[in-house]
PDB file of N, CA, C and O in Angstrom:
ATOM      1  N   MET A   1      -7.044  47.500 117.309  1.00  0.00           N
ATOM      2  CA  MET A   1      -6.419  48.684 116.749  1.00  0.00           C
ATOM      3  C   MET A   1      -5.805  48.361 115.384  1.00  0.00           C
ATOM      4  O   MET A   1      -5.899  49.164 114.456  1.00  0.00           O
ATOM      5  N   LEU A   2      -5.184  47.199 115.261  1.00  0.00           N
ATOM      6  CA  LEU A   2      -4.581  46.843 113.969  1.00  0.00           C
ATOM      7  C   LEU A   2      -5.624  46.722 112.864  1.00  0.00           C
ATOM      8  O   LEU A   2      -5.352  47.054 111.711  1.00  0.00           O
ATOM      9  N   ILE A   3      -6.805  46.251 113.211  1.00  0.00           N
ATOM     10  CA  ILE A   3      -7.865  46.147 112.204  1.00  0.00           C
ATOM     11  C   ILE A   3      -8.229  47.534 111.699  1.00  0.00           C
ATOM     12  O   ILE A   3      -8.412  47.729 110.498  1.00  0.00           O
ATOM     13  N   ARG A   4      -8.337  48.502 112.611  1.00  0.00           N
ATOM     14  CA  ARG A   4      -8.668  49.883 112.207  1.00  0.00           C
ATOM     15  C   ARG A   4      -7.578  50.463 111.308  1.00  0.00           C
ATOM     16  O   ARG A   4      -7.873  51.128 110.315  1.00  0.00           O
ATOM     17  N   PHE A   5      -6.311  50.208 111.662  1.00  0.00           N
ATOM     18  CA  PHE A   5      -5.217  50.695 110.822  1.00  0.00           C
ATOM     19  C   PHE A   5      -5.307  50.098 109.430  1.00  0.00           C
ATOM     20  O   PHE A   5      -5.143  50.805 108.436  1.00  0.00           O
ATOM     21  N   PHE A   6      -5.568  48.798 109.352  1.00  0.00           N
ATOM     22  CA  PHE A   6      -5.661  48.144 108.053  1.00  0.00           C
ATOM     23  C   PHE A   6      -6.818  48.723 107.241  1.00  0.00           C
ATOM     24  O   PHE A   6      -6.662  49.011 106.054  1.00  0.00           O
ATOM     25  N   GLU A   7      -7.977  48.894 107.877  1.00  0.00           N
ATOM     26  CA  GLU A   7      -9.128  49.475 107.176  1.00  0.00           C
ATOM     27  C   GLU A   7      -8.816  50.893 106.695  1.00  0.00           C
ATOM     28  O   GLU A   7      -9.116  51.247 105.555  1.00  0.00           O
ATOM     29  N   TYR A   8      -8.224  51.685 107.552  1.00  0.00           N
ATOM     30  CA  TYR A   8      -7.895  53.073 107.225  1.00  0.00           C
ATOM     31  C   TYR A   8      -6.873  53.132 106.086  1.00  0.00           C
ATOM     32  O   TYR A   8      -7.054  53.858 105.109  1.00  0.00           O
ATOM     33  N   ASP A   9      -5.798  52.356 106.231  1.00  0.00           N
ATOM     34  CA  ASP A   9      -4.737  52.364 105.213  1.00  0.00           C
ATOM     35  C   ASP A   9      -5.237  51.875 103.861  1.00  0.00           C
ATOM     36  O   ASP A   9      -4.924  52.471 102.831  1.00  0.00           O
ATOM     37  N   THR A  10      -6.013  50.788 103.858  1.00  0.00           N
ATOM     38  CA  THR A  10      -6.485  50.270 102.579  1.00  0.00           C
ATOM     39  C   THR A  10      -7.506  51.208 101.931  1.00  0.00           C
ATOM     40  O   THR A  10      -7.565  51.302 100.705  1.00  0.00           O
ATOM     41  N   GLN A  11      -8.305  51.897 102.736  1.00  0.00           N
ATOM     42  CA  GLN A  11      -9.259  52.842 102.152  1.00  0.00           C
ATOM     43  C   GLN A  11      -8.525  54.009 101.497  1.00  0.00           C
ATOM     44  O   GLN A  11      -8.896  54.446 100.407  1.00  0.00           O
ATOM     45  N   ILE A  12      -7.493  54.508 102.155  1.00  0.00           N
ATOM     46  CA  ILE A  12      -6.680  55.572 101.549  1.00  0.00           C
ATOM     47  C   ILE A  12      -6.030  55.067 100.269  1.00  0.00           C
ATOM     48  O   ILE A  12      -6.022  55.762  99.253  1.00  0.00           O
ATOM     49  N   ALA A  13      -5.483  53.850 100.322  1.00  0.00           N
ATOM     50  CA  ALA A  13      -4.837  53.271  99.142  1.00  0.00           C
ATOM     51  C   ALA A  13      -5.830  53.138  97.983  1.00  0.00           C
ATOM     52  O   ALA A  13      -5.496  53.447  96.839  1.00  0.00           O
ATOM     53  N   LEU A  14      -7.037  52.684  98.278  1.00  0.00           N
ATOM     54  CA  LEU A  14      -8.048  52.562  97.224  1.00  0.00           C
ATOM     55  C   LEU A  14      -8.466  53.922  96.674  1.00  0.00           C
ATOM     56  O   LEU A  14      -8.605  54.093  95.463  1.00  0.00           O
ATOM     57  N   ASP A  15      -8.664  54.884  97.567  1.00  0.00           N
ATOM     58  CA  ASP A  15      -9.066  56.225  97.135  1.00  0.00           C
ATOM     59  C   ASP A  15      -8.024  56.860  96.215  1.00  0.00           C
ATOM     60  O   ASP A  15      -8.370  57.594  95.289  1.00  0.00           O
ATOM     61  N   GLU A  16      -6.757  56.576  96.473  1.00  0.00           N
ATOM     62  CA  GLU A  16      -5.675  57.170  95.681  1.00  0.00           C
ATOM     63  C   GLU A  16      -5.127  56.209  94.636  1.00  0.00           C
ATOM     64  O   GLU A  16      -4.155  56.519  93.948  1.00  0.00           O
ATOM     65  N   GLY A  17      -5.759  55.036  94.518  1.00  0.00           N
ATOM     66  CA  GLY A  17      -5.292  54.018  93.579  1.00  0.00           C
ATOM     67  C   GLY A  17      -5.461  54.447  92.129  1.00  0.00           C
ATOM     68  O   GLY A  17      -6.137  55.424  91.806  1.00  0.00           O
ATOM     69  N   GLU A  18      -4.817  53.673  91.280  1.00  0.00           N
ATOM     70  CA  GLU A  18      -4.823  54.007  89.857  1.00  0.00           C
ATOM     71  C   GLU A  18      -5.017  52.722  89.063  1.00  0.00           C
ATOM     72  O   GLU A  18      -4.371  51.708  89.329  1.00  0.00           O
ATOM     73  N   ILE A  19      -5.910  52.778  88.090  1.00  0.00           N
ATOM     74  CA  ILE A  19      -6.136  51.635  87.212  1.00  0.00           C
ATOM     75  C   ILE A  19      -5.587  51.970  85.831  1.00  0.00           C
ATOM     76  O   ILE A  19      -5.965  52.974  85.227  1.00  0.00           O
ATOM     77  N   LYS A  20      -4.698  51.128  85.345  1.00  0.00           N
ATOM     78  CA  LYS A  20      -4.168  51.245  83.985  1.00  0.00           C
ATOM     79  C   LYS A  20      -4.321  49.879  83.344  1.00  0.00           C
ATOM     80  O   LYS A  20      -3.718  48.895  83.773  1.00  0.00           O
ATOM     81  N   GLY A  21      -5.136  49.847  82.313  1.00  0.00           N
ATOM     82  CA  GLY A  21      -5.411  48.564  81.673  1.00  0.00           C
ATOM     83  C   GLY A  21      -6.125  47.661  82.660  1.00  0.00           C
ATOM     84  O   GLY A  21      -7.175  48.020  83.193  1.00  0.00           O
ATOM     85  N   ASN A  22      -5.564  46.503  82.902  1.00  0.00           N
ATOM     86  CA  ASN A  22      -6.178  45.581  83.847  1.00  0.00           C
ATOM     87  C   ASN A  22      -5.370  45.471  85.145  1.00  0.00           C
ATOM     88  O   ASN A  22      -5.387  44.435  85.808  1.00  0.00           O
ATOM     89  N   ILE A  23      -4.662  46.552  85.498  1.00  0.00           N
ATOM     90  CA  ILE A  23      -3.838  46.563  86.714  1.00  0.00           C
ATOM     91  C   ILE A  23      -4.290  47.685  87.629  1.00  0.00           C
ATOM     92  O   ILE A  23      -4.327  48.848  87.227  1.00  0.00           O
ATOM     93  N   LEU A  24      -4.633  47.333  88.863  1.00  0.00           N
ATOM     94  CA  LEU A  24      -4.932  48.316  89.911  1.00  0.00           C
ATOM     95  C   LEU A  24      -3.674  48.462  90.755  1.00  0.00           C
ATOM     96  O   LEU A  24      -3.183  47.482  91.315  1.00  0.00           O
ATOM     97  N   THR A  25      -3.155  49.673  90.846  1.00  0.00           N
ATOM     98  CA  THR A  25      -1.987  49.940  91.681  1.00  0.00           C
ATOM     99  C   THR A  25      -2.431  50.759  92.878  1.00  0.00           C
ATOM    100  O   THR A  25      -3.022  51.828  92.723  1.00  0.00           O
ATOM    101  N   VAL A  26      -2.146  50.258  94.073  1.00  0.00           N
ATOM    102  CA  VAL A  26      -2.463  50.965  95.311  1.00  0.00           C
ATOM    103  C   VAL A  26      -1.188  51.108  96.127  1.00  0.00           C
ATOM    104  O   VAL A  26      -0.317  50.239  96.101  1.00  0.00           O
ATOM    105  N   THR A  27      -1.092  52.201  96.841  1.00  0.00           N
ATOM    106  CA  THR A  27       0.057  52.457  97.708  1.00  0.00           C
ATOM    107  C   THR A  27      -0.461  52.692  99.111  1.00  0.00           C
ATOM    108  O   THR A  27      -1.242  53.615  99.347  1.00  0.00           O
ATOM    109  N   LEU A  28      -0.029  51.860 100.042  1.00  0.00           N
ATOM    110  CA  LEU A  28      -0.444  52.033 101.429  1.00  0.00           C
ATOM    111  C   LEU A  28       0.300  53.225 102.030  1.00  0.00           C
ATOM    112  O   LEU A  28       1.493  53.393 101.778  1.00  0.00           O
ATOM    113  N   PRO A  29      -0.382  54.052 102.816  1.00  0.00           N
ATOM    114  CA  PRO A  29       0.273  55.227 103.406  1.00  0.00           C
ATOM    115  C   PRO A  29       1.195  54.841 104.555  1.00  0.00           C
ATOM    116  O   PRO A  29       1.105  53.741 105.099  1.00  0.00           O
ATOM    117  N   HIS A  30       2.073  55.757 104.911  1.00  0.00           N
ATOM    118  CA  HIS A  30       2.903  55.587 106.105  1.00  0.00           C
ATOM    119  C   HIS A  30       2.037  55.942 107.300  1.00  0.00           C
ATOM    120  O   HIS A  30       1.586  57.080 107.429  1.00  0.00           O
ATOM    121  N   SER A  31       1.807  54.985 108.165  1.00  0.00           N
ATOM    122  CA  SER A  31       0.989  55.212 109.352  1.00  0.00           C
ATOM    123  C   SER A  31       1.846  55.084 110.601  1.00  0.00           C
ATOM    124  O   SER A  31       2.920  54.484 110.578  1.00  0.00           O
ATOM    125  N   ALA A  32       1.360  55.650 111.673  1.00  0.00           N
ATOM    126  CA  ALA A  32       2.007  55.513 112.978  1.00  0.00           C
ATOM    127  C   ALA A  32       0.935  55.661 114.040  1.00  0.00           C
ATOM    128  O   ALA A  32      -0.133  56.218 113.788  1.00  0.00           O
ATOM    129  N   VAL A  33       1.226  55.163 115.216  1.00  0.00           N
ATOM    130  CA  VAL A  33       0.292  55.303 116.325  1.00  0.00           C
ATOM    131  C   VAL A  33       0.996  56.073 117.440  1.00  0.00           C
ATOM    132  O   VAL A  33       2.171  55.842 117.726  1.00  0.00           O
ATOM    133  N   LEU A  34       0.272  56.975 118.052  1.00  0.00           N
ATOM    134  CA  LEU A  34       0.800  57.780 119.150  1.00  0.00           C
ATOM    135  C   LEU A  34       0.092  57.357 120.431  1.00  0.00           C
ATOM    136  O   LEU A  34      -1.120  57.523 120.562  1.00  0.00           O
ATOM    137  N   PHE A  35       0.842  56.817 121.360  1.00  0.00           N
ATOM    138  CA  PHE A  35       0.302  56.478 122.666  1.00  0.00           C
ATOM    139  C   PHE A  35       0.605  57.620 123.624  1.00  0.00           C
ATOM    140  O   PHE A  35       1.766  57.975 123.826  1.00  0.00           O
ATOM    141  N   LEU A  36      -0.431  58.191 124.210  1.00  0.00           N
ATOM    142  CA  LEU A  36      -0.230  59.245 125.195  1.00  0.00           C
ATOM    143  C   LEU A  36       0.262  58.661 126.508  1.00  0.00           C
ATOM    144  O   LEU A  36       1.019  59.302 127.237  1.00  0.00           O
ATOM    145  N   ARG A  37      -0.168  57.452 126.805  1.00  0.00           N
ATOM    146  CA  ARG A  37       0.312  56.709 127.973  1.00  0.00           C
ATOM    147  C   ARG A  37       0.717  55.324 127.498  1.00  0.00           C
ATOM    148  O   ARG A  37       0.163  54.795 126.535  1.00  0.00           O
ATOM    149  N   HIS A  38       1.689  54.746 128.186  1.00  0.00           N
ATOM    150  CA  HIS A  38       2.093  53.402 127.804  1.00  0.00           C
ATOM    151  C   HIS A  38       2.562  52.619 129.022  1.00  0.00           C
ATOM    152  O   HIS A  38       2.790  53.173 130.097  1.00  0.00           O
ATOM    153  N   HIS A  39       2.698  51.326 128.821  1.00  0.00           N
ATOM    154  CA  HIS A  39       3.147  50.398 129.851  1.00  0.00           C
ATOM    155  C   HIS A  39       4.385  49.684 129.341  1.00  0.00           C
ATOM    156  O   HIS A  39       4.690  49.771 128.151  1.00  0.00           O
ATOM    157  N   PRO A  40       5.107  48.984 130.198  1.00  0.00           N
ATOM    158  CA  PRO A  40       6.276  48.233 129.725  1.00  0.00           C
ATOM    159  C   PRO A  40       5.944  47.240 128.600  1.00  0.00           C
ATOM    160  O   PRO A  40       6.805  46.922 127.780  1.00  0.00           O
ATOM    161  N   SER A  41       4.710  46.757 128.564  1.00  0.00           N
ATOM    162  CA  SER A  41       4.334  45.789 127.530  1.00  0.00           C
ATOM    163  C   SER A  41       3.929  46.448 126.205  1.00  0.00           C
ATOM    164  O   SER A  41       3.660  45.743 125.232  1.00  0.00           O
ATOM    165  N   THR A  42       3.880  47.781 126.149  1.00  0.00           N
ATOM    166  CA  THR A  42       3.522  48.467 124.901  1.00  0.00           C
ATOM    167  C   THR A  42       4.645  48.263 123.887  1.00  0.00           C
ATOM    168  O   THR A  42       5.801  48.571 124.176  1.00  0.00           O
ATOM    169  N   PRO A  43       4.315  47.746 122.700  1.00  0.00           N
ATOM    170  CA  PRO A  43       5.369  47.461 121.709  1.00  0.00           C
ATOM    171  C   PRO A  43       5.936  48.733 121.086  1.00  0.00           C
ATOM    172  O   PRO A  43       5.326  49.800 121.164  1.00  0.00           O
ATOM    173  N   ASP A  44       7.100  48.609 120.472  1.00  0.00           N
ATOM    174  CA  ASP A  44       7.707  49.723 119.746  1.00  0.00           C
ATOM    175  C   ASP A  44       7.178  49.809 118.314  1.00  0.00           C
ATOM    176  O   ASP A  44       7.202  50.875 117.697  1.00  0.00           O
ATOM    177  N   THR A  45       6.708  48.696 117.801  1.00  0.00           N
ATOM    178  CA  THR A  45       6.074  48.660 116.482  1.00  0.00           C
ATOM    179  C   THR A  45       4.927  47.658 116.512  1.00  0.00           C
ATOM    180  O   THR A  45       4.887  46.742 117.333  1.00  0.00           O
ATOM    181  N   MET A  46       4.002  47.867 115.591  1.00  0.00           N
ATOM    182  CA  MET A  46       2.939  46.898 115.363  1.00  0.00           C
ATOM    183  C   MET A  46       3.099  46.469 113.909  1.00  0.00           C
ATOM    184  O   MET A  46       3.655  47.220 113.107  1.00  0.00           O
ATOM    185  N   LYS A  47       2.630  45.292 113.558  1.00  0.00           N
ATOM    186  CA  LYS A  47       2.880  44.763 112.221  1.00  0.00           C
ATOM    187  C   LYS A  47       1.581  44.270 111.603  1.00  0.00           C
ATOM    188  O   LYS A  47       0.740  43.672 112.274  1.00  0.00           O
ATOM    189  N   ILE A  48       1.437  44.531 110.320  1.00  0.00           N
ATOM    190  CA  ILE A  48       0.337  43.965 109.549  1.00  0.00           C
ATOM    191  C   ILE A  48       0.943  43.034 108.507  1.00  0.00           C
ATOM    192  O   ILE A  48       1.831  43.430 107.752  1.00  0.00           O
ATOM    193  N   ARG A  49       0.466  41.813 108.471  1.00  0.00           N
ATOM    194  CA  ARG A  49       0.925  40.816 107.505  1.00  0.00           C
ATOM    195  C   ARG A  49      -0.274  40.413 106.650  1.00  0.00           C
ATOM    196  O   ARG A  49      -1.334  40.059 107.164  1.00  0.00           O
ATOM    197  N   MET A  50      -0.080  40.476 105.343  1.00  0.00           N
ATOM    198  CA  MET A  50      -1.132  40.094 104.402  1.00  0.00           C
ATOM    199  C   MET A  50      -0.661  38.860 103.633  1.00  0.00           C
ATOM    200  O   MET A  50       0.421  38.853 103.046  1.00  0.00           O
ATOM    201  N   VAL A  51      -1.476  37.841 103.650  1.00  0.00           N
ATOM    202  CA  VAL A  51      -1.183  36.623 102.900  1.00  0.00           C
ATOM    203  C   VAL A  51      -2.068  36.645 101.662  1.00  0.00           C
ATOM    204  O   VAL A  51      -3.295  36.627 101.762  1.00  0.00           O
ATOM    205  N   THR A  52      -1.435  36.683 100.501  1.00  0.00           N
ATOM    206  CA  THR A  52      -2.171  36.750  99.238  1.00  0.00           C
ATOM    207  C   THR A  52      -1.868  35.505  98.414  1.00  0.00           C
ATOM    208  O   THR A  52      -0.926  34.776  98.724  1.00  0.00           O
ATOM    209  N   PRO A  53      -2.642  35.255  97.383  1.00  0.00           N
ATOM    210  CA  PRO A  53      -2.331  34.117  96.515  1.00  0.00           C
ATOM    211  C   PRO A  53      -0.946  34.233  95.869  1.00  0.00           C
ATOM    212  O   PRO A  53      -0.354  33.224  95.485  1.00  0.00           O
ATOM    213  N   GLY A  54      -0.433  35.455  95.748  1.00  0.00           N
ATOM    214  CA  GLY A  54       0.878  35.666  95.130  1.00  0.00           C
ATOM    215  C   GLY A  54       2.038  35.716  96.110  1.00  0.00           C
ATOM    216  O   GLY A  54       3.189  35.841  95.693  1.00  0.00           O
ATOM    217  N   GLY A  55       1.760  35.621  97.396  1.00  0.00           N
ATOM    218  CA  GLY A  55       2.826  35.671  98.398  1.00  0.00           C
ATOM    219  C   GLY A  55       2.402  36.492  99.605  1.00  0.00           C
ATOM    220  O   GLY A  55       1.266  36.958  99.696  1.00  0.00           O
ATOM    221  N   THR A  56       3.325  36.653 100.511  1.00  0.00           N
ATOM    222  CA  THR A  56       3.060  37.367 101.752  1.00  0.00           C
ATOM    223  C   THR A  56       3.720  38.741 101.710  1.00  0.00           C
ATOM    224  O   THR A  56       4.848  38.890 101.241  1.00  0.00           O
ATOM    225  N   ALA A  57       2.997  39.740 102.208  1.00  0.00           N
ATOM    226  CA  ALA A  57       3.552  41.087 102.338  1.00  0.00           C
ATOM    227  C   ALA A  57       3.255  41.558 103.755  1.00  0.00           C
ATOM    228  O   ALA A  57       2.193  41.264 104.303  1.00  0.00           O
ATOM    229  N   GLU A  58       4.178  42.275 104.335  1.00  0.00           N
ATOM    230  CA  GLU A  58       3.946  42.816 105.679  1.00  0.00           C
ATOM    231  C   GLU A  58       4.607  44.170 105.815  1.00  0.00           C
ATOM    232  O   GLU A  58       5.571  44.491 105.120  1.00  0.00           O
ATOM    233  N   TYR A  59       4.057  44.963 106.737  1.00  0.00           N
ATOM    234  CA  TYR A  59       4.662  46.264 107.003  1.00  0.00           C
ATOM    235  C   TYR A  59       4.488  46.618 108.469  1.00  0.00           C
ATOM    236  O   TYR A  59       3.544  46.180 109.127  1.00  0.00           O
ATOM    237  N   ASP A  60       5.418  47.418 108.964  1.00  0.00           N
ATOM    238  CA  ASP A  60       5.404  47.841 110.359  1.00  0.00           C
ATOM    239  C   ASP A  60       4.658  49.156 110.513  1.00  0.00           C
ATOM    240  O   ASP A  60       4.661  50.002 109.619  1.00  0.00           O
ATOM    241  N   ILE A  61       4.023  49.307 111.659  1.00  0.00           N
ATOM    242  CA  ILE A  61       3.414  50.571 112.055  1.00  0.00           C
ATOM    243  C   ILE A  61       4.186  51.050 113.277  1.00  0.00           C
ATOM    244  O   ILE A  61       4.060  50.459 114.349  1.00  0.00           O
ATOM    245  N   PRO A  62       4.982  52.109 113.140  1.00  0.00           N
ATOM    246  CA  PRO A  62       5.768  52.591 114.277  1.00  0.00           C
ATOM    247  C   PRO A  62       4.879  53.080 115.419  1.00  0.00           C
ATOM    248  O   PRO A  62       3.796  53.622 115.196  1.00  0.00           O
ATOM    249  N   VAL A  63       5.350  52.880 116.625  1.00  0.00           N
ATOM    250  CA  VAL A  63       4.649  53.332 117.828  1.00  0.00           C
ATOM    251  C   VAL A  63       5.466  54.458 118.451  1.00  0.00           C
ATOM    252  O   VAL A  63       6.652  54.286 118.732  1.00  0.00           O
ATOM    253  N   VAL A  64       4.841  55.599 118.666  1.00  0.00           N
ATOM    254  CA  VAL A  64       5.475  56.727 119.354  1.00  0.00           C
ATOM    255  C   VAL A  64       4.847  56.809 120.738  1.00  0.00           C
ATOM    256  O   VAL A  64       3.625  56.874 120.870  1.00  0.00           O
ATOM    257  N   LYS A  65       5.678  56.805 121.754  1.00  0.00           N
ATOM    258  CA  LYS A  65       5.215  56.872 123.147  1.00  0.00           C
ATOM    259  C   LYS A  65       5.530  58.270 123.672  1.00  0.00           C
ATOM    260  O   LYS A  65       6.675  58.581 123.998  1.00  0.00           O
ATOM    261  N   SER A  66       4.504  59.100 123.746  1.00  0.00           N
ATOM    262  CA  SER A  66       4.722  60.517 124.029  1.00  0.00           C
ATOM    263  C   SER A  66       5.387  60.766 125.377  1.00  0.00           C
ATOM    264  O   SER A  66       6.073  61.776 125.538  1.00  0.00           O
ATOM    265  N   GLN A  67       5.207  59.884 126.340  1.00  0.00           N
ATOM    266  CA  GLN A  67       5.807  60.091 127.656  1.00  0.00           C
ATOM    267  C   GLN A  67       7.333  59.991 127.612  1.00  0.00           C
ATOM    268  O   GLN A  67       8.001  60.402 128.560  1.00  0.00           O
ATOM    269  N   GLN A  68       7.883  59.460 126.544  1.00  0.00           N
ATOM    270  CA  GLN A  68       9.335  59.315 126.435  1.00  0.00           C
ATOM    271  C   GLN A  68      10.018  60.570 125.892  1.00  0.00           C
ATOM    272  O   GLN A  68      11.247  60.631 125.849  1.00  0.00           O
ATOM    273  N   TYR A  69       9.238  61.571 125.477  1.00  0.00           N
ATOM    274  CA  TYR A  69       9.805  62.740 124.824  1.00  0.00           C
ATOM    275  C   TYR A  69       9.267  64.027 125.442  1.00  0.00           C
ATOM    276  O   TYR A  69       8.137  64.080 125.926  1.00  0.00           O
ATOM    277  N   THR A  70      10.095  65.047 125.413  1.00  0.00           N
ATOM    278  CA  THR A  70       9.607  66.383 125.731  1.00  0.00           C
ATOM    279  C   THR A  70       8.974  66.938 124.457  1.00  0.00           C
ATOM    280  O   THR A  70       9.188  66.394 123.374  1.00  0.00           O
ATOM    281  N   LEU A  71       8.210  67.997 124.573  1.00  0.00           N
ATOM    282  CA  LEU A  71       7.597  68.613 123.402  1.00  0.00           C
ATOM    283  C   LEU A  71       8.671  69.062 122.417  1.00  0.00           C
ATOM    284  O   LEU A  71       8.509  68.916 121.205  1.00  0.00           O
ATOM    285  N   GLU A  72       9.759  69.605 122.935  1.00  0.00           N
ATOM    286  CA  GLU A  72      10.855  70.061 122.075  1.00  0.00           C
ATOM    287  C   GLU A  72      11.460  68.894 121.294  1.00  0.00           C
ATOM    288  O   GLU A  72      11.743  69.026 120.103  1.00  0.00           O
ATOM    289  N   GLU A  73      11.659  67.750 121.959  1.00  0.00           N
ATOM    290  CA  GLU A  73      12.223  66.576 121.275  1.00  0.00           C
ATOM    291  C   GLU A  73      11.295  66.050 120.185  1.00  0.00           C
ATOM    292  O   GLU A  73      11.761  65.582 119.147  1.00  0.00           O
ATOM    293  N   ILE A  74      10.001  66.124 120.410  1.00  0.00           N
ATOM    294  CA  ILE A  74       9.046  65.663 119.402  1.00  0.00           C
ATOM    295  C   ILE A  74       9.231  66.446 118.111  1.00  0.00           C
ATOM    296  O   ILE A  74       9.164  65.875 117.023  1.00  0.00           O
ATOM    297  N   PHE A  75       9.466  67.764 118.225  1.00  0.00           N
ATOM    298  CA  PHE A  75       9.670  68.575 117.024  1.00  0.00           C
ATOM    299  C   PHE A  75      11.074  68.392 116.455  1.00  0.00           C
ATOM    300  O   PHE A  75      11.242  68.340 115.237  1.00  0.00           O
ATOM    301  N   GLN A  76      12.091  68.295 117.327  1.00  0.00           N
ATOM    302  CA  GLN A  76      13.459  68.115 116.848  1.00  0.00           C
ATOM    303  C   GLN A  76      13.619  66.798 116.095  1.00  0.00           C
ATOM    304  O   GLN A  76      14.295  66.747 115.067  1.00  0.00           O
ATOM    305  N   LYS A  77      13.006  65.743 116.598  1.00  0.00           N
ATOM    306  CA  LYS A  77      13.116  64.420 115.982  1.00  0.00           C
ATOM    307  C   LYS A  77      12.104  64.218 114.863  1.00  0.00           C
ATOM    308  O   LYS A  77      12.076  63.167 114.223  1.00  0.00           O
ATOM    309  N   LYS A  78      11.263  65.243 114.629  1.00  0.00           N
ATOM    310  CA  LYS A  78      10.251  65.213 113.568  1.00  0.00           C
ATOM    311  C   LYS A  78       9.348  63.987 113.711  1.00  0.00           C
ATOM    312  O   LYS A  78       9.140  63.234 112.760  1.00  0.00           O
ATOM    313  N   LEU A  79       8.821  63.808 114.917  1.00  0.00           N
ATOM    314  CA  LEU A  79       7.959  62.665 115.196  1.00  0.00           C
ATOM    315  C   LEU A  79       6.512  62.902 114.773  1.00  0.00           C
ATOM    316  O   LEU A  79       5.703  61.974 114.778  1.00  0.00           O
ATOM    317  N   LEU A  80       6.187  64.125 114.411  1.00  0.00           N
ATOM    318  CA  LEU A  80       4.852  64.445 113.905  1.00  0.00           C
ATOM    319  C   LEU A  80       4.962  64.774 112.426  1.00  0.00           C
ATOM    320  O   LEU A  80       6.008  65.241 111.975  1.00  0.00           O
ATOM    321  N   PRO A  81       3.883  64.536 111.653  1.00  0.00           N
ATOM    322  CA  PRO A  81       3.929  64.937 110.243  1.00  0.00           C
ATOM    323  C   PRO A  81       4.180  66.432 110.115  1.00  0.00           C
ATOM    324  O   PRO A  81       3.756  67.210 110.970  1.00  0.00           O
ATOM    325  N   ARG A  82       4.859  66.833 109.064  1.00  0.00           N
ATOM    326  CA  ARG A  82       5.234  68.245 108.881  1.00  0.00           C
ATOM    327  C   ARG A  82       4.055  69.184 108.928  1.00  0.00           C
ATOM    328  O   ARG A  82       4.150  70.247 109.542  1.00  0.00           O
ATOM    329  N   THR A  83       2.946  68.835 108.302  1.00  0.00           N
ATOM    330  CA  THR A  83       1.808  69.746 108.290  1.00  0.00           C
ATOM    331  C   THR A  83       1.322  70.010 109.704  1.00  0.00           C
ATOM    332  O   THR A  83       0.915  71.127 110.021  1.00  0.00           O
ATOM    333  N   LYS A  84       1.358  69.008 110.547  1.00  0.00           N
ATOM    334  CA  LYS A  84       0.922  69.177 111.929  1.00  0.00           C
ATOM    335  C   LYS A  84       1.944  70.004 112.712  1.00  0.00           C
ATOM    336  O   LYS A  84       1.562  70.805 113.565  1.00  0.00           O
ATOM    337  N   GLN A  85       3.230  69.821 112.435  1.00  0.00           N
ATOM    338  CA  GLN A  85       4.267  70.571 113.149  1.00  0.00           C
ATOM    339  C   GLN A  85       4.077  72.068 112.928  1.00  0.00           C
ATOM    340  O   GLN A  85       4.189  72.857 113.866  1.00  0.00           O
ATOM    341  N   ARG A  86       3.792  72.454 111.698  1.00  0.00           N
ATOM    342  CA  ARG A  86       3.618  73.873 111.416  1.00  0.00           C
ATOM    343  C   ARG A  86       2.461  74.446 112.219  1.00  0.00           C
ATOM    344  O   ARG A  86       2.542  75.567 112.721  1.00  0.00           O
ATOM    345  N   GLN A  87       1.389  73.679 112.339  1.00  0.00           N
ATOM    346  CA  GLN A  87       0.241  74.163 113.072  1.00  0.00           C
ATOM    347  C   GLN A  87       0.582  74.331 114.551  1.00  0.00           C
ATOM    348  O   GLN A  87       0.162  75.313 115.164  1.00  0.00           O
ATOM    349  N   PHE A  88       1.326  73.406 115.132  1.00  0.00           N
ATOM    350  CA  PHE A  88       1.643  73.456 116.550  1.00  0.00           C
ATOM    351  C   PHE A  88       2.685  74.526 116.876  1.00  0.00           C
ATOM    352  O   PHE A  88       2.685  75.058 117.986  1.00  0.00           O
ATOM    353  N   GLN A  89       3.571  74.851 115.935  1.00  0.00           N
ATOM    354  CA  GLN A  89       4.665  75.776 116.235  1.00  0.00           C
ATOM    355  C   GLN A  89       4.222  77.232 116.190  1.00  0.00           C
ATOM    356  O   GLN A  89       4.962  78.105 116.644  1.00  0.00           O
ATOM    357  N   LYS A  90       3.064  77.515 115.669  1.00  0.00           N
ATOM    358  CA  LYS A  90       2.611  78.913 115.591  1.00  0.00           C
ATOM    359  C   LYS A  90       2.352  79.486 116.959  1.00  0.00           C
ATOM    360  O   LYS A  90       1.965  80.648 117.079  1.00  0.00           O
TER     361      LYS A  90
END
């Protein structure tokens, strides 16, 4: 799953990247994973660590466990992206 997140995030970053002179600037998106079912061993976050010639960078991918929330709490806590919330609230 982490490999898919990395592929997805980097593709978005490349698609939205910007080249100025000899510098490529990419911004990784905010990602999250939604587990419809989970076990005690399901983590609260997943992490991607990148080791580059210039140093190490890492970022967390939050894990949302839907069984821990009611539908109302999911909207109150804004656990879904806003665009999706509007679609579900209609």
